[in-house]
C-alpha positions as CSV (number, residue, x, y, z in Angstrom):
1,M,-94.6,6.0,46.4
2,S,-95.3,5.6,42.7
3,E,-94.5,2.5,40.7
4,K,-91.5,4.2,39.0
5,E,-90.1,5.5,42.3
6,D,-90.4,2.0,43.8
7,K,-88.6,0.5,40.8
8,M,-85.8,3.1,41.2
9,K,-85.4,2.1,44.9
10,Q,-85.1,-1.5,43.7
11,V,-82.4,-0.6,41.3
12,L,-80.4,1.2,44.0
13,E,-80.7,-1.8,46.2
14,V,-79.4,-4.1,43.5
15,I,-76.5,-1.8,42.8
16,E,-75.6,-1.7,46.6
17,K,-75.9,-5.5,46.8
18,Q,-74.1,-6.5,43.6
19,L,-71.5,-3.8,43.1
20,K,-70.8,-2.9,46.7
21,P,-70.0,0.7,45.6
22,E,-68.0,3.4,47.4
23,F,-68.6,7.0,46.4
24,F,-66.0,9.7,46.6
25,L,-64.4,12.6,44.7
26,S,-61.1,12.5,42.8
27,E,-58.3,15.0,43.3
28,N,-59.8,16.9,40.4
29,D,-63.2,17.0,42.2
30,L,-64.7,14.5,39.7
31,P,-67.4,12.2,41.1
32,C,-66.1,8.6,41.2
33,M,-67.6,5.2,42.1
34,S,-65.5,2.3,43.2
35,Y,-67.2,-1.1,42.5
36,V,-66.5,-4.8,42.6
37,R,-66.5,-6.7,39.4
38,E,-67.8,-10.2,39.0
39,D,-64.3,-11.6,39.3
40,G,-63.9,-9.9,42.7
41,I,-61.5,-7.1,41.5
42,R,-62.4,-3.6,42.7
43,K,-62.2,-0.9,40.0
44,T,-63.1,2.8,39.8
45,I,-65.0,4.7,37.2
46,I,-65.8,8.4,36.8
47,L,-69.5,9.1,36.9
48,K,-69.4,12.0,34.4
49,S,-67.8,9.9,31.7
50,S,-69.6,8.3,28.8
51,L,-68.0,5.0,29.9
52,F,-69.9,5.1,33.1
53,K,-73.3,5.5,31.4
54,K,-72.5,2.6,29.1
55,F,-71.4,0.5,32.1
56,L,-74.6,1.4,34.1
57,F,-76.9,0.8,31.2
58,S,-75.3,-2.7,30.6
59,F,-75.5,-3.5,34.3
60,C,-79.2,-2.6,34.4
61,R,-80.0,-4.6,31.3
62,S,-78.1,-7.7,32.7
63,K,-80.3,-7.5,35.8
64,D,-83.4,-7.0,33.7
65,L,-83.9,-3.5,35.2
66,R,-85.3,-1.5,32.4
67,L,-85.5,2.3,32.9
68,S,-86.8,5.1,30.7
69,N,-84.3,7.8,29.7
70,Y,-85.7,10.1,32.4
71,W,-85.3,7.7,35.2
72,F,-81.9,6.6,33.9
73,E,-80.7,10.2,34.1
74,F,-82.3,10.5,37.5
75,L,-80.3,7.4,38.7
76,V,-77.0,8.9,37.4
77,N,-77.7,12.2,39.2
78,E,-78.6,10.3,42.4
79,L,-75.2,8.4,42.3
80,E,-73.4,11.7,41.6
81,Y,-75.1,13.3,44.6
82,R,-73.8,10.5,46.8
83,C,-70.3,11.2,45.6
84,F,-70.5,14.9,46.5
85,S,-72.3,14.2,49.8
86,S,-69.7,11.6,50.9
87,N,-67.1,14.3,51.9
88,L,-64.5,11.8,50.8
89,K,-61.6,12.7,48.5
90,R,-59.1,10.2,47.1
91,E,-56.4,10.2,44.5
92,V,-57.3,7.9,41.6
93,F,-54.6,6.1,39.6
94,C,-54.2,4.7,36.2
95,R,-52.0,1.6,35.7
96,V,-49.4,2.6,38.3
97,G,-50.3,3.9,41.8
98,Y,-48.6,4.7,45.1
99,F,-49.4,3.9,48.7
100,E,-47.2,4.1,51.8
101,N,-43.9,4.2,49.8
102,D,-44.9,1.1,47.8
103,I,-45.7,0.9,44.1
104,Y,-48.9,-0.8,42.8
105,I,-49.3,-1.9,39.2
106,D,-52.7,-2.8,37.7
107,H,-52.3,-6.0,35.6
108,G,-55.9,-6.1,34.7
109,E,-56.9,-9.4,36.5
110,Y,-54.8,-8.7,39.6
111,F,-52.3,-6.2,41.0
112,I,-48.5,-6.2,41.7
113,K,-47.1,-4.6,44.8
114,I,-43.5,-3.5,44.6
115,S,-41.6,-2.5,47.7
116,K,-37.9,-2.4,48.9
117,D,-38.2,-6.1,49.8
118,G,-39.4,-7.3,46.4
119,Y,-42.7,-7.7,44.6
120,S,-45.8,-9.8,45.2
121,K,-49.1,-10.5,43.5
122,L,-52.4,-9.2,45.1
123,A,-56.0,-9.8,44.4
124,N,-56.9,-6.1,45.1
125,A,-55.0,-2.9,45.8
126,P,-55.6,-0.5,48.7
127,I,-55.9,2.4,46.3
128,P,-58.5,3.1,43.5
129,F,-57.5,2.3,39.9
130,L,-59.5,3.6,37.0
131,S,-61.3,1.1,34.7
132,L,-60.3,2.3,31.1
133,P,-61.5,0.7,27.8
134,R,-58.1,1.1,26.0
135,Q,-56.1,-0.5,28.8
136,A,-54.8,-4.0,28.0
137,P,-53.9,-6.6,30.7
138,L,-50.3,-7.5,31.6
139,P,-49.1,-11.2,32.0
140,V,-47.8,-12.8,35.2
141,P,-44.0,-12.2,35.6
142,K,-41.7,-15.2,35.2
143,V,-38.3,-15.4,36.9
144,I,-35.2,-14.7,34.8
145,E,-31.6,-14.0,35.8
146,R,-30.7,-10.3,35.7
147,D,-27.8,-10.7,33.3
148,I,-29.9,-12.6,30.8
149,F,-32.7,-10.0,31.2
150,L,-30.3,-7.1,30.4
151,K,-28.9,-9.0,27.4
152,K,-32.4,-9.8,25.9
153,F,-33.8,-6.4,26.7
154,S,-30.9,-4.6,24.9
155,K,-31.5,-6.4,21.6
156,Y,-34.7,-4.4,20.9
157,F,-32.9,-1.1,20.9
158,N,-30.6,-0.5,17.9
159,V,-28.5,2.2,19.6
160,K,-25.4,3.8,18.0
161,N,-23.6,3.9,21.3
162,E,-24.1,0.8,23.6
163,Q,-23.6,3.0,26.7
164,H,-27.0,4.7,25.8
165,L,-28.8,1.5,26.8
166,A,-28.3,2.7,30.4
167,L,-30.3,5.8,29.6
168,I,-33.1,3.7,28.1
169,L,-33.3,1.4,31.1
170,A,-33.3,4.3,33.5
171,F,-36.2,5.9,31.6
172,V,-38.2,2.6,31.8
173,I,-37.6,2.4,35.6
174,K,-38.4,6.1,35.9
175,L,-41.9,5.5,34.4
176,Y,-42.8,3.6,37.6
177,I,-41.5,6.3,40.0
178,R,-43.5,9.3,39.0
179,N,-44.7,10.2,42.5
180,V,-41.3,11.3,43.9
181,A,-39.6,12.5,40.7
182,S,-40.1,15.0,38.0
183,S,-40.9,13.6,34.7
184,L,-39.0,13.9,31.4
185,I,-39.3,13.7,27.6
186,F,-37.5,10.8,26.0
187,V,-36.9,10.8,22.2
188,F,-35.8,8.1,19.8
189,Q,-34.3,9.8,16.8
190,G,-32.8,8.3,13.7
191,K,-33.3,7.5,10.0
192,Q,-36.3,5.7,8.6
193,D,-34.9,2.2,9.0
194,S,-33.5,2.5,12.5
195,G,-36.4,0.9,14.4
196,K,-37.6,4.0,16.2
197,T,-41.3,2.9,16.2
198,T,-40.3,-0.6,17.4
199,A,-38.3,0.7,20.3
200,S,-41.2,3.0,21.4
201,E,-43.7,0.1,21.1
202,V,-41.5,-2.2,23.2
203,I,-41.4,0.3,26.1
204,K,-45.1,1.0,25.8
205,F,-45.9,-2.7,25.6
206,L,-44.0,-3.5,28.7
207,V,-45.2,-0.6,30.9
208,D,-48.7,0.4,29.7
209,P,-50.1,-1.7,26.8
210,T,-53.0,-0.1,25.1
211,E,-54.8,-0.4,21.8
212,P,-53.2,1.2,19.8
213,L,-49.8,1.3,21.5
214,L,-48.7,4.7,20.0
215,S,-50.6,7.8,19.2
216,I,-50.2,10.4,16.4
217,P,-48.5,13.6,17.5
218,P,-50.9,16.1,19.1
219,R,-51.9,19.3,17.3
220,V,-53.3,21.2,20.4
221,A,-53.0,21.0,24.1
222,E,-56.4,19.4,24.5
223,D,-55.2,16.4,22.5
224,V,-52.6,15.8,25.2
225,V,-55.1,16.2,28.0
226,V,-57.5,13.7,26.5
227,L,-54.8,11.1,26.0
228,A,-53.4,11.6,29.5
229,N,-56.8,10.9,31.0
230,T,-57.2,7.6,29.1
231,T,-53.7,6.1,29.4
232,Y,-50.8,6.1,31.9
233,M,-47.9,6.7,29.5
234,L,-47.9,9.3,26.7
235,A,-46.2,7.8,23.6
236,Y,-46.3,9.4,20.2
237,D,-45.1,8.1,16.9
238,N,-43.5,9.8,13.9
239,L,-43.0,13.3,15.4
240,S,-42.3,15.8,12.6
241,G,-42.2,18.9,14.7
242,L,-43.7,20.8,17.6
243,S,-45.3,24.2,17.7
244,H,-44.0,26.7,20.3
245,E,-47.3,26.4,22.2
246,L,-47.1,22.6,22.4
247,A,-43.4,22.7,23.3
248,D,-44.2,25.0,26.2
249,F,-47.1,22.8,27.2
250,F,-45.0,19.6,27.3
251,C,-42.4,21.4,29.4
252,S,-45.2,22.1,31.9
253,V,-46.6,18.6,31.8
254,V,-43.1,17.2,32.7
255,Y,-43.1,19.1,36.0
256,G,-46.9,18.9,36.6
257,I,-49.6,21.3,35.6
258,N,-53.2,22.1,36.6
259,Y,-55.0,22.4,33.4
260,S,-58.6,23.8,33.3
261,K,-61.1,24.6,30.6
262,R,-64.8,25.5,30.4
263,A,-67.1,22.5,30.3
264,L,-69.0,22.2,27.1
265,F,-72.6,23.5,26.8
266,T,-72.1,25.6,30.0
267,D,-71.2,29.1,30.8
268,D,-69.4,28.9,34.1
269,D,-68.7,25.2,34.8
270,E,-65.0,24.3,34.8
271,K,-63.1,21.0,34.2
272,R,-59.8,20.7,36.0
273,Y,-57.0,18.2,35.2
274,C,-53.8,17.6,37.2
275,L,-51.3,16.4,34.7
276,K,-47.8,15.1,35.3
277,R,-46.5,12.6,32.7
278,D,-43.4,11.2,31.2
279,V,-43.5,11.6,27.4
280,L,-42.0,9.3,24.7
281,F,-41.5,10.6,21.1
282,N,-39.9,9.1,18.1
283,G,-39.1,10.8,14.8
284,I,-36.6,11.8,12.2
285,D,-36.6,15.5,13.2
286,D,-33.9,16.6,15.7
287,L,-35.6,18.2,18.7
288,S,-32.3,19.7,19.9
289,G,-33.1,22.6,17.7
290,R,-35.8,23.5,20.3
291,N,-33.7,25.0,23.0
292,D,-36.7,25.5,25.3
293,L,-37.0,21.6,25.5
294,N,-33.3,20.9,25.9
295,D,-33.2,20.7,29.7
296,R,-36.2,18.3,29.7
297,V,-35.3,16.0,26.8
298,V,-33.2,12.9,26.7
299,E,-32.5,12.1,23.1
300,I,-31.1,8.8,21.9
301,E,-30.0,8.2,18.3
302,L,-30.6,4.8,16.7
303,K,-28.6,3.4,13.8
304,S,-29.9,1.8,10.7
305,I,-30.7,-1.9,10.9
306,E,-28.6,-4.0,8.7
307,S,-30.5,-6.2,6.2
308,Q,-29.3,-9.5,7.7
309,N,-30.7,-8.4,11.1
310,R,-34.1,-7.2,9.9
311,K,-37.1,-9.2,11.1
312,S,-40.7,-9.2,10.1
313,K,-43.2,-7.3,12.4
314,T,-45.0,-10.6,13.0
315,L,-41.9,-12.4,14.2
316,L,-40.8,-9.5,16.4
317,N,-44.2,-9.2,18.1
318,R,-44.3,-13.0,18.7
319,E,-40.8,-12.9,20.3
320,L,-41.7,-9.9,22.5
321,E,-45.0,-11.5,23.6
322,E,-43.0,-14.6,24.7
323,E,-40.3,-12.7,26.5
324,R,-42.6,-10.1,28.1
325,P,-43.3,-12.1,31.3
326,Y,-39.5,-12.4,31.8
327,F,-38.9,-8.8,31.1
328,L,-41.6,-7.8,33.7
329,H,-39.8,-9.9,36.3
330,G,-36.5,-8.2,35.4
331,L,-38.0,-4.7,35.6
332,Y,-39.9,-5.3,38.8
333,S,-36.9,-6.9,40.6
334,L,-34.7,-4.1,39.4
335,L,-37.2,-1.5,40.5
336,S,-37.4,-3.0,43.9
337,D,-33.6,-2.8,44.3
338,V,-33.7,0.8,43.1
339,L,-36.3,1.7,45.7
340,R,-34.0,0.3,48.3
341,V,-30.9,2.0,47.1
342,L,-32.4,5.3,46.0
343,P,-32.4,7.0,49.5
344,T,-28.6,6.5,49.6
345,I,-28.0,8.4,46.3
346,R,-26.8,12.0,46.7
347,E,-29.3,14.7,46.0
348,T,-26.9,17.6,45.4
349,N,-24.4,18.6,42.7
350,L,-26.6,17.0,40.0
351,P,-27.5,18.3,36.5
352,R,-31.0,19.2,35.3
353,M,-33.5,16.3,35.5
354,A,-31.7,15.4,38.7
355,D,-34.4,12.8,39.7
356,Y,-33.8,10.9,36.5
357,V,-30.0,11.0,37.0
358,R,-30.4,9.7,40.6
359,I,-32.4,6.7,39.3
360,G,-29.6,6.1,36.8
361,L,-27.0,6.2,39.5
362,A,-29.1,3.8,41.7
363,I,-29.2,1.4,38.7
364,D,-25.4,1.7,38.5
365,S,-25.1,0.7,42.1
366,V,-27.6,-2.2,41.8
367,I,-26.1,-3.7,38.7
368,G,-22.5,-3.1,39.7
369,Y,-21.4,-0.6,37.1
370,E,-18.5,1.8,37.8
371,S,-19.4,4.7,40.1
372,E,-20.7,7.8,38.4
373,N,-20.9,5.8,35.1
374,F,-24.4,7.0,34.4
375,I,-23.8,10.7,35.1
376,Q,-20.9,10.7,32.7
377,I,-23.0,9.2,29.9
378,Y,-25.8,11.6,30.6
379,N,-23.6,14.7,30.7
380,Q,-22.1,13.6,27.3
381,I,-25.4,13.5,25.5
382,V,-26.5,16.8,27.2
383,Q,-23.4,18.5,25.9
384,E,-23.9,17.1,22.4
385,K,-27.5,18.2,22.5
386,K,-26.5,21.8,23.5
387,E,-24.0,21.9,20.6
388,N,-26.6,20.7,18.2
389,S,-29.0,23.3,19.5
390,F,-26.5,26.0,18.9
391,W,-25.5,25.1,15.4
392,N,-29.1,24.3,14.4
393,D,-30.3,27.8,15.3
394,D,-30.0,30.5,12.6
395,L,-29.6,33.4,15.0
396,C,-26.9,31.6,17.0
397,C,-24.9,30.9,13.9
398,A,-25.4,34.5,12.7
399,I,-24.2,36.0,16.0
400,F,-21.3,33.6,16.1
401,S,-20.2,34.4,12.6
402,K,-20.1,38.2,13.4
403,L,-18.2,37.8,16.7
404,N,-16.0,34.8,16.1
405,P,-12.4,36.0,16.4
406,L,-10.8,32.9,15.0
407,R,-9.9,32.8,11.3
408,K,-7.7,30.7,9.0
409,S,-4.4,32.5,8.1
410,S,-4.5,31.1,4.6
411,G,-6.9,29.7,2.0
412,W,-8.3,26.2,2.1
413,Q,-5.9,25.0,-0.6
414,D,-2.9,25.6,1.7
415,E,-1.9,22.4,3.5
416,K,-0.2,24.4,6.3
417,E,-3.2,26.4,7.5
418,E,-2.9,28.2,10.8
419,W,-5.4,29.9,13.0
420,R,-5.1,33.6,13.7
421,F,-6.9,35.7,16.3
422,D,-8.8,38.7,15.0
423,E,-11.0,40.2,17.7
424,K,-14.3,41.6,16.6
425,K,-16.2,44.6,17.9
426,P,-19.4,43.9,20.0
427,L,-22.7,44.1,18.3
428,I,-24.6,47.1,19.6
429,G,-28.0,48.4,18.6
430,N,-31.8,48.1,19.0
431,A,-33.6,45.0,17.6
432,S,-34.1,46.5,14.1
433,E,-30.4,47.5,13.8
434,L,-29.2,44.1,15.1
435,L,-31.3,42.4,12.5
436,D,-29.8,44.5,9.7
437,K,-26.3,43.7,11.0
438,L,-26.9,40.0,11.4
439,F,-28.8,39.6,8.1
440,P,-27.4,42.5,6.0
441,N,-29.0,41.9,2.6
442,D,-32.5,41.5,1.3
443,K,-31.9,38.0,-0.1
444,E,-30.9,36.7,3.4
445,K,-33.9,38.4,4.9
446,R,-36.2,36.6,2.5
447,T,-34.6,33.2,2.8
448,I,-33.3,32.6,6.3
449,R,-34.4,35.5,8.4
450,P,-36.7,33.5,10.8
451,F,-38.6,36.4,12.4
452,K,-41.9,37.9,11.4
453,S,-41.5,40.9,13.7
454,L,-39.0,42.6,16.0
455,K,-40.9,41.2,19.0
456,S,-40.4,37.7,17.8
457,F,-36.7,38.5,17.3
458,S,-36.4,39.8,20.9
459,N,-38.2,36.8,22.3
460,H,-36.0,34.4,20.4
461,L,-32.9,36.2,21.5
462,K,-34.0,35.7,25.1
463,R,-34.5,31.9,24.4
464,I,-31.0,31.4,23.0
465,E,-29.1,33.4,25.7
466,P,-28.1,30.1,27.5
467,L,-26.9,28.7,24.3
468,L,-24.8,31.8,23.5
469,K,-23.4,31.8,27.0
470,Q,-22.0,28.3,26.6
471,K,-19.8,29.7,23.8
472,G,-18.8,32.7,26.0
473,I,-21.2,35.1,24.2
474,L,-23.1,37.4,26.5
475,V,-26.2,39.5,25.8
476,E,-26.6,42.7,27.8
477,R,-29.6,45.0,27.6
478,L,-28.4,48.6,28.1
479,P,-30.4,51.2,30.0
480,R,-33.2,52.8,28.1
481,N,-32.3,56.0,26.4
482,A,-35.2,58.2,25.2
483,L,-37.3,56.1,22.9
484,R,-34.9,53.3,22.3
485,R,-33.1,50.5,24.3
486,D,-29.9,49.1,22.8
487,I,-28.7,45.5,23.2
488,K,-25.0,44.7,23.4
489,I,-23.8,41.2,22.3
490,F,-20.2,40.4,23.0
491,I,-17.7,37.7,23.9
492,E,-16.7,37.8,27.6
493,D,-13.1,38.7,28.5
494,N,-12.3,35.2,30.0
495,T,-13.3,33.5,26.8
496,L,-11.2,35.9,24.7
497,A,-8.2,35.3,26.9
498,E,-8.6,31.5,26.5
499,L,-9.0,31.8,22.7
500,R,-5.8,33.9,22.4
501,K,-3.8,30.9,23.7
502,C,-6.2,28.2,22.4
503,E,-4.2,25.3,20.8
504,N,-7.3,23.5,19.4
505,P,-9.9,26.0,18.1
506,D,-12.1,23.1,17.1
507,E,-13.1,22.8,20.8
508,Y,-14.6,26.3,20.6
509,L,-16.1,25.8,17.1
510,G,-18.0,22.8,18.2
511,F,-19.0,20.5,15.3
512,S,-17.7,23.0,12.7
513,S,-14.2,22.3,11.5
514,S,-13.6,26.0,10.6
515,A,-15.2,29.3,11.3
516,E,-15.8,29.9,7.6
517,E,-18.1,26.9,7.4
518,I,-20.8,28.6,9.4
519,D,-20.5,32.1,7.8
520,L,-23.9,33.2,6.6
């Protein structure tokens, strides 16, 4: 055995003695090593990451084990080989993990176990947690009464409707229960002085503090993947819009997606990522215009902060730092009660995002709110969101304008205006003909026609069919005839019958006070 080989053997012996490593593969088939830190806490690190090479280099230097680049790479390869030959596969967690129906939270210097019977502090967890450089520690929880916790917690969210605080609290609790529930996208929307960024930072600071707390909105899917592998909670600041590709990607991330890409500098190696995340956005833009996101988004509008209530960022951060230990106790004790009550909550006859709604109903039961209080609040914002989506869509408005049978019987100057019913003929034609009927002149085509091609028009029409249906407007694709296939857009008979005897047409017109207001 050469001198270098003998030294390599000594290095491996030191690693075995000092770090007490365990080698295994993650659920994505990535080689991982679990090791014991100097403080006795066991952490996990991915061997193919640059963080591991920095960690291993620092460890070798601290033990005065100097290796050349060649032998250092040889050591890394040897440890990776032990992972693949171990035939052991384990799920690796970041910040929040799950084991035998219990929830484990990584506080940095210790772990918190949350069960149906309460929460407790542990020196180590029975499941592997990743060691990440951006992850900041959490403080020790301090006892606080639930009523005081809810009152103090609510002051950081400047909501227009106080009932919406229940939606925020359910989202925070939902962040800890990702294993048995589908995820969702939560949005704080409002004007520039409404405290959207502060509200987002408060949630991130309590659940998954990192440096920085919030990230800039992604441009491509890879940006989301990178962030998801370095942090538990996806939180983005100042959203100004999402491309169709990113919107579709986030819809998949909510329900869980296996994302793969070719590894760099290789021809056939593949990197696989299992992604399932809750997402937090804030911004001025209204995402309700993206009807493909509607069923997965909970959007809360914040009101402007009055000048006498405005605080400096320094003071706000100091108050939150002081109150965070109490907030953690409030959240953990509430989470424990929710885990106990959740199995008793019904699982049928629920709206979309049913898992989130069940958590909200469980919170109602624990806190003592009225039965079905949460679902009423949730259904209200869902309906408002659908209305916003309808009236924010150019094609929906154009179709509605052509088919709407309700008109004023006199001009706007007349104080005694009455509604009259004037049934319109259905819109029938192929994609090109429908475009000409909906946007009849060149000026409109240049200014508001939002389609670059007939294909994009057809695809968009498919997307808005659920929005049209809520107004009783149906889209029927007629059988193909020769080289064309016509589309028929019409108001269903039941809706027409209801409109003939409608006493309050505003209910049908949504947020528009008259049909003329939305004429294009």
